[in-house]
Each structure stands twice: as structure tokens, then as C-alpha cells.
N, C-alpha and C positions, 0 to 999 in steps of 0.2 A: 327711498322719495330722491327724484329728479331734479339736482343742485341743480344744473341748467337752465332749468325751466321755469325761476320763481314764480310766475306772475298767471298757475294757472287755478282755473275754478275746481274744488273739490262738494264734489256734491250737488254740483250745475246748479254751484246759489255762496259761493264765498268765495271769494277770487284775493287769493297770496299775495301779496305787493314784496316787503321785502322781511325778511330774517330781524327775530327783535332777543330769539337769545337761543343759544344752546347747549345741553350737558348730556349728558353719558343717556340718558332716557327720553329725551327727546329736544324737537326742536318745536321753536313757538313762533312763527308766521305775525306782523300788523297783514289786515285781511280788511277787505269789501261786503257785507251784507249784501246781495244785488239787491234780495229781495227786501227790503227795509231802509236800506239809504245808511244803512252805519257803520261803522267802523268798531273794530273786533281785533284780537287774539286770536290764532286758530292755535291750536299742537297739537301735534303728530311724531307717533314713535321713529325714532333711530333707531331703525336695527343692523345691522352690518351683513352684506351685501352673502349668499349664504348659511345664513344662518338655520338652524336647523328647526323641523315645525317646533316640533313640540316647545323649543326656546319663546323662535315668535308667540306659541299661544302664550306664553307665560306674559309677552308682552303687550300684546292684549288686552289678555285678560287681568294685567294691569296699570293699566289706561283706564277699563273700563269701572275698574274699583276704584281710580282716581274718579272720576268724573260722576258714579253715584254718592263717591261721600260729596263731593263740590255741592252736586246738587237736593243732593241734603240739607246745605244752609240758606238761609236769606239775612243777609245782614249789610246793613250801612257798610261796618269796617271790615267787608267780606269780599274779592274781587266774589260777581254774581259768573254760575254761570250760565250761558244761554243754548245748546242748543250736542249735543253728538251724533254727529253723521257717521257713516262708511263709507269709505272712498278706497275704490281696483283690492279689499279686504282687510282693510285698517282701520281703527277708528277713527277718526280724530273727532277733540274738545275744544268748542267754540266761546270761549269766553269774553266776560269785559276789559273793554280795552282800554286805562286808563296813565294818561300821559301826567309821567312820572318818573323820580327820582327815587330808588330805595335808601331808604337810611346808612346802609353800608356809603350809599356813596356824595350822601350829603354829610356823613362825618368827615371822607376825602377833602371836601370841597370848606366845609366852615368852624372843623377841627367841631373838639364837643357841642353839642344841645345846650340851653337857657334850662330853667325852673323848667318854667312855666313850655318851655318845646319837649319835656323828660316827661312831664304833668297829662300832657297831654298824648302821648305813647302810651305810658301806661296807663292810660284810661283804653283809649279807642281798642290796642293787643288784649288785652283785658274783655272791653267790651266782646269781640271777637273770640276771644277763645271761650267765652261764656257762652255763646253761642250753637260751634262749636263741639262741647263739650254732649251740652243737652242732647244734641243731637247724637253721644253712643260716638264721635271721632276726636281723634287726639291730633295733634297737628303733626307732633315729631319732632318739629326742626326748626324750631323758634329762633330768631338768628338777624343780623341786623340785617343781612343782607332780602332776608325776606316778609320786611317789614317797605309798605311803601310811601309818599309821602310825594302826594299827587300836586301835579299848579299850579289846585284849588284850595291845600291846607288843611284837606280829608286824611285822613291816614288806613289808610286795606292792611288787611295780616294777607299773605299774599304763599303760591307754592303749596297749598297741599298736595301734591305729587311723592309726597310720604306720609300721606297719611288714612291710615285704617279705621277703620266701621271695629265697635268692637263686639256689633250683634252678627258682624260675618266666621263662618272660616278662615283664620288665620292662612296666609300664603308664607309662611317665615318662615324663612332655610340658611344654613347659613352660608353669607355671600350679601340679603338685605340688609338694607340701608339703616342707620338709628336715628342715624344726624351728624350734626358737628363735634369735635369732642372738647373745648374748647363751652361749649352752652350743651351740650347735656348734660341732666341731672347723675347724682352719686346714685341713682339704684342700679340705673341705665345702663352704666358705666357699666356694672359691675355684671351686665349680663339678664341682671330683671325685666317685669313690664314693664310696658310706659302706659301711664295711667294722666290724668287728667291733670295730677300733682307736678309730675313731670316735666309740663308745659309751660306747667307754675312757674319753678325756679329756672327752666330758660328762660322767661320771662326777662324776672329779675335781674339774667345774666346779660339777655341780653340791652337794657338799657344800665346796667352796672359800665355795660362796653362805651355809652352812647356819652355820657355821660363823665369817663371818665378819660375817655382818647384811646384807650388800648382795652382788650376782653380778662376777665376776671382770675384765666388762671393761663398763663401763657409757661410754653416750658423748650427746648432747647427738639425735643422731635414729638408727636402721637403718645407715645408711648409715656412718655416725660409729665405731660396735656393730661394727659388719661388720670394716672397717681394722680398729680398735686389736687383734680375735680374731685377724688375718693376718699383719699388719701392728706388733703392738707387742713390750713384752718379756710374758713370759707371769708377775705380779704373787707375791709370796711369797706362803703362804696366809696371812689373819690368824688370833691366838687358831686356831688350827690344833694347838698345843703338841705335841705325839709322832704326829699325824696328820699334821702340815707335812708330814717327806718322801714319805708316800702317791702322797698330793695331788699336790704336784711331779713325781710320777715318773708321774704319769699324767694330766697338762697337757703333756705334751714334742710340740710342735711336727713331726717327725720323730717319725710312726703308729708306724715300726720299733724306736721307741726306749720307748713307752710300757709302763710296770707292766705286766703279763701279771696277767689278774685271781687268779690261784693268787698268786698274789706280793703281790695286794694281803693276800685274805683268809690268808695266813702271816702278814704285818707288822704288821697288824690284832687277833690271836687273839690276844695277853694284854691288849690295851685294852679286850678286850668287856665286859660286864656278869659277874652267876654268876649259872650256865645255875638258871631256872627264877626271873629276876626281873624286872623290868620295864625297865627304863630309859629310862620316861618315864612313869614316875608322877608327877617334881616338875612343878610344873605355875605355881611364879612365875617372874614373868620377871628376864630376864637382861640388866645391862652390855653394851653393847653396844661391842666394843672399837673401839680408833681407827686407825682404817685411811687413814696415810699419802697424801696425793696429789697429785698440781702442784699446783699454784693460781695461778690466774690473776692476771698484774700488775696494783698499780692503783699508783694514782698517793696519796701519805702527807694532798695537799689535796682530793680530787677532793673534789666535791660531789655531794649522794642528786639521787637526777634531778628533774627539777619532774616535775610532777604530767599528766598528757598528754592530756587537758579530750578536746575530737573532737578528728578526723582530719579537718585542714588540705588538700579534698579541695575539690577545685573544677570543675563542672558544665562542662563541651562539651560541641562535635558528637557523635554518633556515629561512631566509627570506621570509613572506606571501609578496604571488605577492596582495592579497586584502587592508597589511594594511601598506604606508608607516612607514621608523621607523625612529628615528629623526634624526638627521646629527652627523659625524663621526667628534671629530678634528683629519686632515690624512694632512702635507703638507712637503711634497715637489718638488722640479726642473723640469719641462716638461723633457724628457729620452733625451738623444744624440743619432744620429743614424748616422754611416758613411751607406753612396749610395750606390750600386753596384748595378743599372739597365740590369733587364733580360727582353730582347723585341730584337724579331731576329734570326736571326742563331750567328749575335756576337753579343751579350747580352749589352740592352743595357735598356730603365727606360720606363715601361711600364709609362706612365705615360696621364691623362684626367683634364685635365686645366676647371676652373667654368667659370660660362657666364663670357662673355669679360665686362672688368671694378666693377665683385663682386670680396671683398681683396678673399687675399690668408690666409691670419693672421688672429686667431678669433677680433675681435676689444678689445679691453677694455672698459676696467668701463666708462672714458668716454665720449667713440663716442658713448658708447650701451646706448642710452640714456629709447629707449625699449626695454624687454623684449620682442624676437621670440613665434613664439606662436609655439607648444608643436608640434610637426605631430603629431597623434593620432594613432590607432595597422590599425582604417579600410582603412592609406592612406601606410600600408605600404604594400609590394611585393613583394617576391621573384625571389631573381637574384641569378646568377649561376658569380666567382670567378675561381680563380686562383693563388692557392699560392706558388708557385711549386720554389725552391732552384735556383742557378744560376749556377749548372747545369743540369738542365731543367730536376726536377727526374718525375714521369710521377705518385703524389702522391695526390697533392698537390689544390684536386678543393673544390668546397663550395657551398654549400649553402645557402640565410640570408636573414630572409626581412625586407628589404632594402627602406623605401624610394624613388617611381624611377627618382626623379628629382637628387638625390643627386648626386656629381662628382665622379668619384676611379682614383688610384695609388696605386702603388705597391710600393716599394722600399725592399730591401736586405739589414739588420741589420746586423755588425760585432761582433762576436762573443768578449767571454772576460774569464773572465779565470773558471765561473763555468757554459755559457752555448753553447753552440754550434751559429756557425747562424743561423738565422730565416729570412722569408717573409713575410712580411707585405702590405697584403688590405687594405687600407683607402677607409672609403665612410664619403666621406666630406659635409655641406646639401651646399644651395647656399652662402648663409651669412658666415656659417665659426664657428656658433659659435654651431653648431654640431659635434659629427663624432665618426664613430662605425674605431674598430678597430682588425680584424683580421691574427695574427699571428701562425706561423706554428714553429715549429724546429724539422727536419724531427733527423729521429735517435737519441729521444727525450733518449732511454730508450735502454737499460738497465741498463746504467751508470751510467746515473743521475735521483731525480726524484723532485717532486711539493716542496717543499725546499729548494731542487737548485736553482731554477727557481725566489725563492721569497727573497734569500741572494742577486744571480745575479743584483737585484733590487737596494735591497738596499745598495749596496755595490758601486752602482754606487752615489749616494745621502750618503753619508753619513750623522752621525748631522743635518739628515734634519727629521725623520722619526720619526712622536711622539707620533702613535698611530693608528689603525685602529681593524677590525673587520673581524677574516679571518669566513666563515661559509660555514658546507662543499651542498651541490648542487647534480641536480638531472646527472649520468652518463649517458655517451652517447652510445649507442649499439652498442655490441662488442665485442673484446678484449679490458682488458686495464687492465694497471700495480700495477695502484693506484686508491681511488677514486678521485672524481671530487674535488673542492673547487671555492668558491668565497672571493669577499674583495671589499673594499669602498675606494679611497684613494681622497687629496683633493693636486692641481698644484696652484703657486701662478708665470705669467704668464708676462715679462718684469717687469720694475722699475719703481719704484711709483715718479710717477700718474699713470703713464698712468701703473695701473698691471688687468691683467685679470685672477679671479677666478672660478679655472673648476674643476668639483668636477666629479671620474674620475669611473666606475662599472667597475669589474675584471672580470668574471671565467674564470677559468683554469682549463682544459677538457686533463685528458689525453685517445688517444686511438691507437691500436695498438702501431708503436714503436716510435708515434709522441704525441707533448703537444703541445697544441691547446692556446693558450689565444684571448677573444672575449672580447672587451675593447666598454663602449660609454663613452664620456663625451659629459660632459655638462655645462650648468654657477653655480655657487655651489645654484647662487637667486632658483634653478628651482629643485634643486637635491632633493625634497622629492617627487615632482608629474613626476620629470621623470624615476625614478624609475622601476614606473610600466609601467606609456607610453609609452616607449621608451625602458631600459636593461629589464626588464621583457618579452616584448611584443617582443622584437629580438633578445634577445640571447636567451630564449627557440626555436626561428624556428633556428637555427646555425644547421649543417649536413653534416659530409664529402661527399662527395662522392665518 
């Protein structure tokens, strides 16, 4: 798509006006229907120039699948599809343009919903899902960002960009989006089938967040969030008032026990605003309720952390792939990450789950009775992935040799005072013992350098980094602003006695205006062997596309 000429005519009928949103799967414009003289929303495919025709065809088919799913639906609480057209060989979906804010944006503006507002959302989204389920369609990504609050008070469910008609043959493969971790159902998180019951769980989690001011499950990273969804207790709805039993009824671990959508609407009926009134006219900020969560253990006289200062790296000779080096005494905690998932036109989370029943977090030293066998370099195959930013930029595609059986998911990490927002792609072994991450900082240069990145690492974990090694490493072919480096550190995860010690091999690669970080994570007990068999075998194959 030509970004330089946004005001162009699609299919001799739809005049594109301006971009409304952009994600990893498409761009949405506000447009004008020149035939009927009305405002519409037009969604088109966003794909990387030079994309192989097979992948481009899959994207086109996915857009048509989305269009067919939405076209089968007709309901006042769903965004209406008007048309599907072809332009220069690509399909465009023309939809109802709803002047609105997302529920996520509303929560940021006013804080938690009132009881009447929460009832209105529950009733409207339940009605929308019931219509979709009758048509054999599951939404698969119900969350605050996909619930629209129109300017006239209507509530609409949007973004069926990852919906699937259960009557069609599936296109699902490893890497297809399944939803947003804080809102997905436990059975989906374990790799099970997505059903109507999974949408009901997500509806409960969405309204839980709307009433409490935060998601029901909050982890330091995506794997901890997923682990909490699967294994943690279902939290009591905070600040939900008379809606609490409905939310709890939707968020039952057993899908067969979840409240039906009919029962949801029946139970909230008495709490709805009066007919003809707008429950969302009140715009003043409401105080957030206190959500009781376990507090970390802190010694009463523990001093504040020292100023981290510079990283204590010592330059040494380059690592030789033929001769493993000794272990490095390095310790700091696993990095925390804020997650903004990018999938579909509305921006979700590209997520592939592990096989059903497989652990989502690496095992502890107590449960890891026998260390898994390290994969061999012969088992690695080239895989292609994308580390796009939330704005859907077209520069994040890369290839890397990884075990083909490892699961893949992507996340967005928030910026800090040193580094900008980054995109991270994870490849995780079935046991969770091994992980490869590819992190991309778009537009990192010329304002920053590698020392900025290493300072950011230490600033997040002050007083926890006690040593390490930093060595030169081969540069990527192509323009760069400085030379590459690599280093090793260790983390300790969990509390005694259930701790896990893992070694992290990091390769930091400047390329054009971006900074890429390739990291291989293994149990510390296998550090020396893994350096050659995994880190050298995998990191050396990385290449931006």
C-alpha cells in the first residue's frame, strides 16, 4: 500500500481519508462511499514488500475469511460489514464507521465503570456474542480494546480479525493468533480448542478489568500471566458490586460450568440503565478500588538499592565456538515486561500456545528431576517471524534457525528512560526449559547506542548485577552505526526452595537504524554445552529480511 498517497479511490467508489489504526495484519482508514455519500471504515492488508506469493495469498485468504465471518452476522451490538472489494489484486473490507472510544480508552479517561455501565457492557457484548455463536463464529479476542462505546451510548463488539467460522476448514498453524493472555480462557492457554465457552470467559475477564481498573491476571511477563490463568485461583471481582456473581459465573475454570449468555443477560437486566438513557454520559474520573494482592517479602531494615552505575563488563577475547568457556558469575532477576499485543487490525497479541498440558513456565529445580536433552544443530530449521512495532511498521521481519517444534509468541515491551518501545518474538521449547528471544528496538539510532541498552538492562535491576563478560561479535552485513557485542548473564527465578537458575547468552546487533538483541536462555547446569550447541548454532543464523 502506498502510504504517500492515502487519499485515493478504492474500487472506483471508496475515497480513503485518513488512517484510523494499524496493526500487524492490516490498516484501517476512515473513508467516504462516493456512491451512497456516507462515511465508512475500510480495512486493507498490510504486508511486507517482497513477501513471497504464498504468504501474500494466505493473508488475502485470511482477510476474505474475516469478511465472510462478519458478513454472516447482523446485530445492533456488532459492527456491520457493508462490502468486500478487490483493488490491485488485494481485498478490502468496508465496514460501518462508529464514532466511538474503545472501552480501554474509556477506562483510561474515567477509571472504573459504574455498576450501570458495567451492566450495559455485559448485556451488549453478551448479545453480540450470542449472535456470533449462533452463526458458528467465535470471536477469540474479547477484551477492552475490542469493545466500542459509541458517542451515542451504544456498545458494539468489533475486530473479528481473528474470528474463525467453525464450519470452515481451519487454516490454523503454529503462529496463528489466539488472543490476549490476560483475557484468554485457561483451556485455550493450554493449547485446547477455542469454543463459545472461551468467549464467555473472556467476556467475564473483560468486565472484571472494567470494574477493577486492571486485568484479573497480572504477571511480570507473558509466561507468568499464562501460568496464572491456567494454574492460579480465579480472583474475586474487585469493585463489581452486584455484577460480581455474573463475572464469577463466566470465569469458571471448567468450560461446562460457565454461565450461559442468556443467563448473563437475565441476571443483569434489572441493573441496566433506563431505556433511552446513556449510561456513559458521566465523564468524571472515578477512584480505583483497592485490589488486594500478595505483597513481596521485604526485610524491615533492608536498605534502598544503590545507584546502578555503569555495567561492570570486562572486555575479553571473542568467544570461540569450538571451545566452551567457563561459567560467568552473573545474577539478576528476570526482566519485567508490559505487554501490548499486536494482532489483527485492532492490535492484539500474537500468541501460540504450548501443547495441551505442557508447562507454560520453565520447571523449578525441584520439579526438573532430569535435565532435558539439548537439541542438536541438525534439528534446527530456518523459520521466519516478524518483530513489528505496535504501529505496524514494515521493517521487523527476520529469519532464524530454531527447532521446528518450539512454540512462538510475540509481545510489545514498554519504553523506559533509556530505550524506546521494543518488539519481542519468543521461541519456547515444549518443556519450557529452553527459550530463544529476538528483540527489536525500531529507530534506536542515531539518538542511542549499545551502552544505552546495557544501561537500561541494569537500571531495571539495580544492585543485582555483579559481573559478566562483553566481547566483540561478527556484525550483520549492511549499514550499521557501531559494532556488535555479546555477553552472558544469569537469572534466578522464583523463591526458595522453588528456584530456577538460567543462563542467558545475548548477542546485540546494530542494523541500519534498529538495534536487535538475540538471546538464548538455558538451565545454568547446561551452560557450557548449550553455548555451542544452541547459542552459536542459533545466533549465527539470524538475518533481517
